[in-house]
A tleap script that builds the chain and sets N, CA, C and O, in Angstrom:
source leaprc.protein.ff14SB
mol = sequence {
  NLEU TYR GLN PHE PHE PRO ASP LYS ARG ALA
  ILE VAL TRP ALA LEU ALA GLU ARG TYR THR
  ALA GLU SER GLN ALA CYS ILE SER ALA ALA
  LEU LYS ASP VAL ARG ASP ALA GLU GLY LEU
  LYS GLN ALA PHE SER GLU LEU VAL ASP ILE
  TYR TYR GLN LEU PHE LEU ALA GLU PRO VAL
  ILE ARG ASP VAL TRP SER GLY THR GLN ALA
  ASP LYS ALA LEU ARG SER LEU GLU LEU ALA
  ASP SER ARG CALA
}
set mol.1.N position { 17.732 -10.222 -11.728 }
set mol.1.CA position { 16.876 -9.152 -11.260 }
set mol.1.C position { 17.571 -7.801 -11.380 }
set mol.1.O position { 16.953 -6.796 -11.729 }
set mol.2.N position { 18.864 -7.796 -11.084 }
set mol.2.CA position { 19.594 -6.527 -11.119 }
set mol.2.C position { 19.862 -6.035 -12.542 }
set mol.2.O position { 20.371 -4.929 -12.721 }
set mol.3.N position { 19.526 -6.843 -13.561 }
set mol.3.CA position { 19.635 -6.327 -14.926 }
set mol.3.C position { 18.483 -5.362 -15.207 }
set mol.3.O position { 18.567 -4.545 -16.124 }
set mol.4.N position { 17.412 -5.453 -14.424 }
set mol.4.CA position { 16.260 -4.575 -14.595 }
set mol.4.C position { 16.228 -3.438 -13.580 }
set mol.4.O position { 15.619 -2.396 -13.824 }
set mol.5.N position { 16.890 -3.643 -12.439 }
set mol.5.CA position { 16.896 -2.651 -11.369 }
set mol.5.C position { 18.334 -2.403 -10.930 }
set mol.5.O position { 19.115 -3.347 -10.812 }
set mol.6.N position { 18.691 -1.151 -10.689 }
set mol.6.CA position { 20.080 -0.856 -10.349 }
set mol.6.C position { 20.507 -1.327 -8.955 }
set mol.6.O position { 21.685 -1.600 -8.725 }
set mol.7.N position { 19.540 -1.422 -8.018 }
set mol.7.CA position { 19.894 -1.819 -6.656 }
set mol.7.C position { 18.649 -2.299 -5.910 }
set mol.7.O position { 17.538 -2.283 -6.441 }
set mol.8.N position { 18.866 -2.726 -4.668 }
set mol.8.CA position { 17.772 -3.250 -3.852 }
set mol.8.C position { 16.706 -2.189 -3.614 }
set mol.8.O position { 15.513 -2.493 -3.635 }
set mol.9.N position { 17.122 -0.964 -3.392 }
set mol.9.CA position { 16.180 0.132 -3.152 }
set mol.9.C position { 15.198 0.260 -4.321 }
set mol.9.O position { 14.001 0.452 -4.107 }
set mol.10.N position { 15.699 0.156 -5.548 }
set mol.10.CA position { 14.842 0.275 -6.731 }
set mol.10.C position { 13.826 -0.868 -6.793 }
set mol.10.O position { 12.684 -0.666 -7.207 }
set mol.11.N position { 14.237 -2.053 -6.385 }
set mol.11.CA position { 13.323 -3.199 -6.370 }
set mol.11.C position { 12.219 -2.973 -5.342 }
set mol.11.O position { 11.036 -3.146 -5.636 }
set mol.12.N position { 12.621 -2.585 -4.135 }
set mol.12.CA position { 11.642 -2.342 -3.073 }
set mol.12.C position { 10.685 -1.234 -3.498 }
set mol.12.O position { 9.478 -1.342 -3.286 }
set mol.13.N position { 11.217 -0.171 -4.096 }
set mol.13.CA position { 10.363 0.942 -4.508 }
set mol.13.C position { 9.376 0.505 -5.595 }
set mol.13.O position { 8.207 0.889 -5.549 }
set mol.14.N position { 9.823 -0.284 -6.562 }
set mol.14.CA position { 8.928 -0.758 -7.622 }
set mol.14.C position { 7.795 -1.607 -7.032 }
set mol.14.O position { 6.636 -1.469 -7.422 }
set mol.15.N position { 8.145 -2.476 -6.096 }
set mol.15.CA position { 7.116 -3.287 -5.442 }
set mol.15.C position { 6.178 -2.418 -4.612 }
set mol.15.O position { 4.966 -2.636 -4.609 }
set mol.16.N position { 6.732 -1.441 -3.913 }
set mol.16.CA position { 5.909 -0.539 -3.105 }
set mol.16.C position { 4.942 0.247 -3.986 }
set mol.16.O position { 3.779 0.423 -3.625 }
set mol.17.N position { 5.412 0.715 -5.129 }
set mol.17.CA position { 4.529 1.443 -6.047 }
set mol.17.C position { 3.379 0.555 -6.513 }
set mol.17.O position { 2.232 0.996 -6.590 }
set mol.18.N position { 3.697 -0.684 -6.817 }
set mol.18.CA position { 2.662 -1.620 -7.276 }
set mol.18.C position { 1.615 -1.842 -6.199 }
set mol.18.O position { 0.416 -1.746 -6.461 }
set mol.19.N position { 2.069 -2.142 -4.978 }
set mol.19.CA position { 1.129 -2.401 -3.899 }
set mol.19.C position { 0.373 -1.141 -3.492 }
set mol.19.O position { -0.788 -1.226 -3.090 }
set mol.20.N position { 1.004 0.016 -3.589 }
set mol.20.CA position { 0.325 1.273 -3.278 }
set mol.20.C position { -0.794 1.532 -4.277 }
set mol.20.O position { -1.887 1.943 -3.887 }
set mol.21.N position { -0.539 1.299 -5.549 }
set mol.21.CA position { -1.573 1.490 -6.576 }
set mol.21.C position { -2.757 0.557 -6.325 }
set mol.21.O position { -3.912 0.971 -6.432 }
set mol.22.N position { -2.471 -0.692 -5.995 }
set mol.22.CA position { -3.543 -1.642 -5.697 }
set mol.22.C position { -4.314 -1.209 -4.455 }
set mol.22.O position { -5.540 -1.318 -4.408 }
set mol.23.N position { -3.597 -0.722 -3.462 }
set mol.23.CA position { -4.216 -0.262 -2.230 }
set mol.23.C position { -5.123 0.936 -2.481 }
set mol.23.O position { -6.246 0.985 -1.980 }
set mol.24.N position { -4.642 1.895 -3.252 }
set mol.24.CA position { -5.443 3.080 -3.552 }
set mol.24.C position { -6.709 2.707 -4.313 }
set mol.24.O position { -7.771 3.276 -4.060 }
set mol.25.N position { -6.611 1.767 -5.234 }
set mol.25.CA position { -7.788 1.315 -5.979 }
set mol.25.C position { -8.791 0.635 -5.046 }
set mol.25.O position { -9.999 0.840 -5.168 }
set mol.26.N position { -8.292 -0.160 -4.132 }
set mol.26.CA position { -9.150 -0.857 -3.171 }
set mol.26.C position { -9.877 0.147 -2.270 }
set mol.26.O position { -11.079 0.020 -2.034 }
set mol.27.N position { -9.150 1.130 -1.777 }
set mol.27.CA position { -9.746 2.151 -0.909 }
set mol.27.C position { -10.776 2.968 -1.676 }
set mol.27.O position { -11.867 3.225 -1.166 }
set mol.28.N position { -10.445 3.375 -2.888 }
set mol.28.CA position { -11.386 4.151 -3.705 }
set mol.28.C position { -12.673 3.376 -3.949 }
set mol.28.O position { -13.767 3.931 -3.849 }
set mol.29.N position { -12.542 2.102 -4.268 }
set mol.29.CA position { -13.721 1.270 -4.517 }
set mol.29.C position { -14.580 1.146 -3.259 }
set mol.29.O position { -15.808 1.195 -3.333 }
set mol.30.N position { -13.936 0.985 -2.114 }
set mol.30.CA position { -14.671 0.821 -0.863 }
set mol.30.C position { -15.381 2.103 -0.442 }
set mol.30.O position { -16.433 2.050 0.194 }
set mol.31.N position { -14.814 3.247 -0.793 }
set mol.31.CA position { -15.374 4.524 -0.340 }
set mol.31.C position { -16.286 5.200 -1.357 }
set mol.31.O position { -16.915 6.208 -1.035 }
set mol.32.N position { -16.371 4.674 -2.567 }
set mol.32.CA position { -17.104 5.383 -3.627 }
set mol.32.C position { -18.587 5.568 -3.323 }
set mol.32.O position { -19.178 6.551 -3.769 }
set mol.33.N position { -19.198 4.667 -2.589 }
set mol.33.CA position { -20.629 4.771 -2.298 }
set mol.33.C position { -20.925 5.257 -0.882 }
set mol.33.O position { -22.080 5.238 -0.458 }
set mol.34.N position { -19.916 5.687 -0.153 }
set mol.34.CA position { -20.119 6.167 1.213 }
set mol.34.C position { -20.853 7.509 1.168 }
set mol.34.O position { -20.438 8.438 0.476 }
set mol.35.N position { -21.950 7.587 1.921 }
set mol.35.CA position { -22.762 8.807 1.934 }
set mol.35.C position { -22.893 9.430 3.326 }
set mol.35.O position { -23.296 10.584 3.466 }
set mol.36.N position { -22.546 8.647 4.351 }
set mol.36.CA position { -22.716 9.155 5.710 }
set mol.36.C position { -21.725 8.467 6.647 }
set mol.36.O position { -20.943 7.611 6.231 }
set mol.37.N position { -21.775 8.861 7.917 }
set mol.37.CA position { -20.831 8.329 8.904 }
set mol.37.C position { -20.982 6.818 9.073 }
set mol.37.O position { -19.990 6.106 9.229 }
set mol.38.N position { -22.203 6.338 9.042 }
set mol.38.CA position { -22.421 4.894 9.195 }
set mol.38.C position { -21.836 4.131 8.007 }
set mol.38.O position { -21.254 3.060 8.176 }
set mol.39.N position { -21.994 4.684 6.817 }
set mol.39.CA position { -21.408 4.070 5.627 }
set mol.39.C position { -19.893 4.058 5.693 }
set mol.39.O position { -19.252 3.092 5.277 }
set mol.40.N position { -19.318 5.140 6.218 }
set mol.40.CA position { -17.866 5.216 6.377 }
set mol.40.C position { -17.386 4.179 7.387 }
set mol.40.O position { -16.371 3.515 7.178 }
set mol.41.N position { -18.123 4.051 8.476 }
set mol.41.CA position { -17.771 3.058 9.498 }
set mol.41.C position { -17.782 1.651 8.902 }
set mol.41.O position { -16.870 0.862 9.149 }
set mol.42.N position { -18.806 1.341 8.125 }
set mol.42.CA position { -18.916 0.021 7.498 }
set mol.42.C position { -17.792 -0.200 6.489 }
set mol.42.O position { -17.176 -1.265 6.463 }
set mol.43.N position { -17.526 0.813 5.656 }
set mol.43.CA position { -16.463 0.696 4.644 }
set mol.43.C position { -15.106 0.511 5.315 }
set mol.43.O position { -14.294 -0.297 4.865 }
set mol.44.N position { -14.863 1.255 6.384 }
set mol.44.CA position { -13.593 1.138 7.096 }
set mol.44.C position { -13.432 -0.263 7.680 }
set mol.44.O position { -12.360 -0.860 7.592 }
set mol.45.N position { -14.493 -0.777 8.268 }
set mol.45.CA position { -14.449 -2.125 8.836 }
set mol.45.C position { -14.154 -3.164 7.752 }
set mol.45.O position { -13.365 -4.085 7.964 }
set mol.46.N position { -14.789 -3.008 6.599 }
set mol.46.CA position { -14.541 -3.929 5.490 }
set mol.46.C position { -13.102 -3.818 4.991 }
set mol.46.O position { -12.475 -4.826 4.665 }
set mol.47.N position { -12.582 -2.596 4.931 }
set mol.47.CA position { -11.193 -2.408 4.491 }
set mol.47.C position { -10.209 -3.068 5.451 }
set mol.47.O position { -9.226 -3.670 5.018 }
set mol.48.N position { -10.466 -2.958 6.737 }
set mol.48.CA position { -9.592 -3.609 7.723 }
set mol.48.C position { -9.584 -5.116 7.479 }
set mol.48.O position { -8.526 -5.745 7.487 }
set mol.49.N position { -10.763 -5.688 7.263 }
set mol.49.CA position { -10.846 -7.128 6.986 }
set mol.49.C position { -10.108 -7.490 5.695 }
set mol.49.O position { -9.384 -8.485 5.649 }
set mol.50.N position { -10.292 -6.684 4.653 }
set mol.50.CA position { -9.625 -6.934 3.370 }
set mol.50.C position { -8.112 -6.892 3.543 }
set mol.50.O position { -7.403 -7.775 3.061 }
set mol.51.N position { -7.617 -5.863 4.234 }
set mol.51.CA position { -6.171 -5.733 4.417 }
set mol.51.C position { -5.613 -6.856 5.279 }
set mol.51.O position { -4.515 -7.348 5.020 }
set mol.52.N position { -6.348 -7.262 6.288 }
set mol.52.CA position { -5.897 -8.369 7.130 }
set mol.52.C position { -5.749 -9.640 6.290 }
set mol.52.O position { -4.735 -10.332 6.375 }
set mol.53.N position { -6.760 -9.938 5.485 }
set mol.53.CA position { -6.695 -11.122 4.627 }
set mol.53.C position { -5.570 -11.003 3.602 }
set mol.53.O position { -4.893 -11.986 3.302 }
set mol.54.N position { -5.374 -9.809 3.069 }
set mol.54.CA position { -4.306 -9.587 2.096 }
set mol.54.C position { -2.934 -9.822 2.724 }
set mol.54.O position { -2.070 -10.452 2.114 }
set mol.55.N position { -2.734 -9.320 3.935 }
set mol.55.CA position { -1.452 -9.514 4.610 }
set mol.55.C position { -1.212 -10.982 4.943 }
set mol.55.O position { -0.068 -11.437 4.944 }
set mol.56.N position { -2.275 -11.723 5.224 }
set mol.56.CA position { -2.118 -13.160 5.454 }
set mol.56.C position { -1.784 -13.888 4.155 }
set mol.56.O position { -0.947 -14.790 4.144 }
set mol.57.N position { -2.435 -13.497 3.066 }
set mol.57.CA position { -2.241 -14.173 1.781 }
set mol.57.C position { -0.941 -13.774 1.097 }
set mol.57.O position { -0.344 -14.582 0.385 }
set mol.58.N position { -0.497 -12.540 1.304 }
set mol.58.CA position { 0.696 -12.002 0.630 }
set mol.58.C position { 1.672 -11.431 1.660 }
set mol.58.O position { 1.779 -10.210 1.782 }
set mol.59.N position { 2.381 -12.272 2.398 }
set mol.59.CA position { 3.277 -11.764 3.439 }
set mol.59.C position { 4.375 -10.844 2.906 }
set mol.59.O position { 4.953 -10.070 3.668 }
set mol.60.N position { 4.666 -10.920 1.616 }
set mol.60.CA position { 5.704 -10.058 1.048 }
set mol.60.C position { 5.316 -8.583 1.158 }
set mol.60.O position { 6.189 -7.715 1.200 }
set mol.61.N position { 4.018 -8.295 1.205 }
set mol.61.CA position { 3.580 -6.902 1.336 }
set mol.61.C position { 4.128 -6.306 2.626 }
set mol.61.O position { 4.588 -5.165 2.647 }
set mol.62.N position { 4.077 -7.074 3.684 }
set mol.62.CA position { 4.614 -6.615 4.971 }
set mol.62.C position { 6.114 -6.353 4.858 }
set mol.62.O position { 6.621 -5.379 5.414 }
set mol.63.N position { 6.815 -7.213 4.146 }
set mol.63.CA position { 8.255 -7.039 3.959 }
set mol.63.C position { 8.563 -5.800 3.127 }
set mol.63.O position { 9.504 -5.062 3.423 }
set mol.64.N position { 7.770 -5.577 2.092 }
set mol.64.CA position { 7.971 -4.387 1.255 }
set mol.64.C position { 7.722 -3.130 2.080 }
set mol.64.O position { 8.502 -2.180 2.017 }
set mol.65.N position { 6.642 -3.121 2.851 }
set mol.65.CA position { 6.340 -1.964 3.687 }
set mol.65.C position { 7.470 -1.734 4.695 }
set mol.65.O position { 7.898 -0.599 4.901 }
set mol.66.N position { 7.946 -2.800 5.316 }
set mol.66.CA position { 9.063 -2.675 6.263 }
set mol.66.C position { 10.301 -2.131 5.567 }
set mol.66.O position { 11.030 -1.317 6.132 }
set mol.67.N position { 10.537 -2.582 4.337 }
set mol.67.CA position { 11.682 -2.090 3.572 }
set mol.67.C position { 11.592 -0.609 3.281 }
set mol.67.O position { 12.599 0.096 3.324 }
set mol.68.N position { 10.390 -0.128 2.984 }
set mol.68.CA position { 10.245 1.310 2.720 }
set mol.68.C position { 10.411 2.113 4.000 }
set mol.68.O position { 10.936 3.226 3.970 }
set mol.69.N position { 9.973 1.564 5.118 }
set mol.69.CA position { 10.081 2.286 6.386 }
set mol.69.C position { 11.509 2.296 6.925 }
set mol.69.O position { 11.899 3.215 7.645 }
set mol.70.N position { 12.280 1.282 6.580 }
set mol.70.CA position { 13.655 1.175 7.077 }
set mol.70.C position { 14.628 2.068 6.314 }
set mol.70.O position { 15.725 2.343 6.798 }
set mol.71.N position { 14.239 2.518 5.136 }
set mol.71.CA position { 15.123 3.318 4.285 }
set mol.71.C position { 14.600 4.752 4.237 }
set mol.71.O position { 13.494 4.997 3.755 }
set mol.72.N position { 15.388 5.690 4.732 }
set mol.72.CA position { 14.936 7.081 4.832 }
set mol.72.C position { 14.532 7.655 3.475 }
set mol.72.O position { 13.528 8.361 3.384 }
set mol.73.N position { 15.283 7.368 2.436 }
set mol.73.CA position { 14.954 7.889 1.103 }
set mol.73.C position { 13.629 7.311 0.611 }
set mol.73.O position { 12.813 8.031 0.036 }
set mol.74.N position { 13.414 6.018 0.834 }
set mol.74.CA position { 12.155 5.403 0.419 }
set mol.74.C position { 10.988 5.925 1.245 }
set mol.74.O position { 9.887 6.099 0.722 }
set mol.75.N position { 11.219 6.176 2.532 }
set mol.75.CA position { 10.176 6.755 3.380 }
set mol.75.C position { 9.764 8.114 2.852 }
set mol.75.O position { 8.576 8.437 2.815 }
set mol.76.N position { 10.741 8.914 2.443 }
set mol.76.CA position { 10.458 10.242 1.894 }
set mol.76.C position { 9.669 10.138 0.595 }
set mol.76.O position { 8.729 10.902 0.373 }
set mol.77.N position { 10.050 9.193 -0.265 }
set mol.77.CA position { 9.320 8.991 -1.514 }
set mol.77.C position { 7.888 8.542 -1.242 }
set mol.77.O position { 6.951 8.997 -1.899 }
set mol.78.N position { 7.726 7.657 -0.282 }
set mol.78.CA position { 6.393 7.162 0.059 }
set mol.78.C position { 5.526 8.296 0.600 }
set mol.78.O position { 4.351 8.404 0.248 }
set mol.79.N position { 6.099 9.131 1.445 }
set mol.79.CA position { 5.358 10.263 1.998 }
set mol.79.C position { 4.936 11.219 0.889 }
set mol.79.O position { 3.790 11.667 0.856 }
set mol.80.N position { 5.849 11.530 -0.009 }
set mol.80.CA position { 5.530 12.422 -1.125 }
set mol.80.C position { 4.442 11.811 -2.002 }
set mol.80.O position { 3.539 12.517 -2.453 }
set mol.81.N position { 4.522 10.514 -2.244 }
set mol.81.CA position { 3.524 9.834 -3.068 }
set mol.81.C position { 2.154 9.853 -2.400 }
set mol.81.O position { 1.140 10.019 -3.078 }
set mol.82.N position { 2.112 9.687 -1.086 }
set mol.82.CA position { 0.832 9.662 -0.380 }
set mol.82.C position { 0.164 11.031 -0.365 }
set mol.82.O position { -1.053 11.127 -0.206 }
set mol.83.N position { 0.945 12.077 -0.529 }
set mol.83.CA position { 0.390 13.434 -0.528 }
set mol.83.C position { 0.011 13.915 -1.920 }
set mol.83.O position { -0.585 14.980 -2.076 }
set mol.84.N position { 0.355 13.135 -2.919 }
set mol.84.CA position { 0.070 13.552 -4.312 }
set mol.84.C position { -1.385 13.384 -4.660 }
set mol.84.O position { -1.790 13.685 -5.783 }
savepdb mol mol.pdb
quit
Protein backbone atom coordinates (compact mmCIF):
# COMPACT_ATOMS: atom_id res chain seq x y z
CA UNK A 1 0.00 0.00 0.00
CA UNK A 2 2.81 2.39 0.85
CA UNK A 3 4.22 2.02 -2.67
CA UNK A 4 1.21 4.07 -3.80
CA UNK A 5 0.90 6.39 -0.80
CA UNK A 6 3.72 8.05 1.12
CA UNK A 7 2.11 7.66 4.57
CA UNK A 8 -1.03 6.84 6.53
CA UNK A 9 -2.32 10.41 6.22
CA UNK A 10 -2.27 10.13 2.41
CA UNK A 11 -4.25 6.88 2.56
CA UNK A 12 -6.87 8.35 4.89
CA UNK A 13 -7.12 11.48 2.73
CA UNK A 14 -7.56 9.46 -0.49
CA UNK A 15 -10.34 7.44 1.13
CA UNK A 16 -11.93 10.59 2.55
CA UNK A 17 -11.90 12.22 -0.89
CA UNK A 18 -13.59 9.17 -2.39
CA UNK A 19 -16.31 9.03 0.25
CA UNK A 20 -16.80 12.81 0.13
CA UNK A 21 -17.36 12.69 -3.64
CA UNK A 22 -19.90 9.89 -3.22
CA UNK A 23 -21.58 11.82 -0.41
CA UNK A 24 -21.81 15.02 -2.45
CA UNK A 25 -23.35 13.11 -5.37
CA UNK A 26 -25.89 11.49 -3.04
CA UNK A 27 -26.85 14.84 -1.50
CA UNK A 28 -27.12 16.53 -4.90
CA UNK A 29 -29.37 13.76 -6.20
CA UNK A 30 -31.60 13.94 -3.13
CA UNK A 31 -31.96 17.72 -3.31
CA UNK A 32 -32.28 18.22 -7.07
CA UNK A 33 -36.09 18.11 -7.08
CA UNK A 34 -36.69 19.96 -3.80
CA UNK A 35 -39.05 22.88 -4.40
CA UNK A 36 -40.30 23.78 -0.94
CA UNK A 37 -39.80 23.29 2.80
CA UNK A 38 -41.82 20.08 2.85
CA UNK A 39 -39.72 18.65 0.02
CA UNK A 40 -36.56 19.61 1.90
CA UNK A 41 -37.86 17.93 5.05
CA UNK A 42 -38.60 14.74 3.11
CA UNK A 43 -35.23 14.78 1.30
CA UNK A 44 -33.39 15.34 4.58
CA UNK A 45 -35.22 12.46 6.22
CA UNK A 46 -34.35 10.19 3.30
CA UNK A 47 -30.70 11.27 3.45
CA UNK A 48 -30.52 10.43 7.15
CA UNK A 49 -31.88 6.96 6.39
CA UNK A 50 -29.44 6.51 3.48
CA UNK A 51 -26.46 7.57 5.59
CA UNK A 52 -27.51 5.35 8.48
CA UNK A 53 -27.72 2.33 6.18
CA UNK A 54 -24.41 3.28 4.56
CA UNK A 55 -22.65 3.49 7.92
CA UNK A 56 -24.04 0.07 8.85
CA UNK A 57 -22.98 -1.46 5.52
CA UNK A 58 -19.57 0.27 5.31
CA UNK A 59 -18.15 0.71 8.83
CA UNK A 60 -14.83 1.84 7.33
CA UNK A 61 -16.49 5.17 6.47
CA UNK A 62 -16.78 5.91 10.18
CA UNK A 63 -13.11 5.04 10.64
CA UNK A 64 -12.07 7.28 7.75
CA UNK A 65 -14.13 10.16 9.13
CA UNK A 66 -12.61 9.62 12.59
CA UNK A 67 -9.16 9.58 11.01
CA UNK A 68 -9.74 12.92 9.32
CA UNK A 69 -11.07 14.44 12.54
CA UNK A 70 -8.15 13.16 14.62
CA UNK A 71 -5.52 14.74 12.35
CA UNK A 72 -5.40 18.54 12.38
CA UNK A 73 -3.95 18.78 8.86
CA UNK A 74 -6.63 16.46 7.46
CA UNK A 75 -9.33 18.39 9.32
CA UNK A 76 -8.09 21.59 7.67
CA UNK A 77 -8.10 19.94 4.24
CA UNK A 78 -11.60 18.61 4.81
CA UNK A 79 -12.85 22.04 5.88
CA UNK A 80 -11.30 23.69 2.83
CA UNK A 81 -12.80 21.01 0.58
CA UNK A 82 -16.27 21.46 2.08
CA UNK A 83 -16.14 25.19 1.37
CA UNK A 84 -15.08 24.77 -2.25
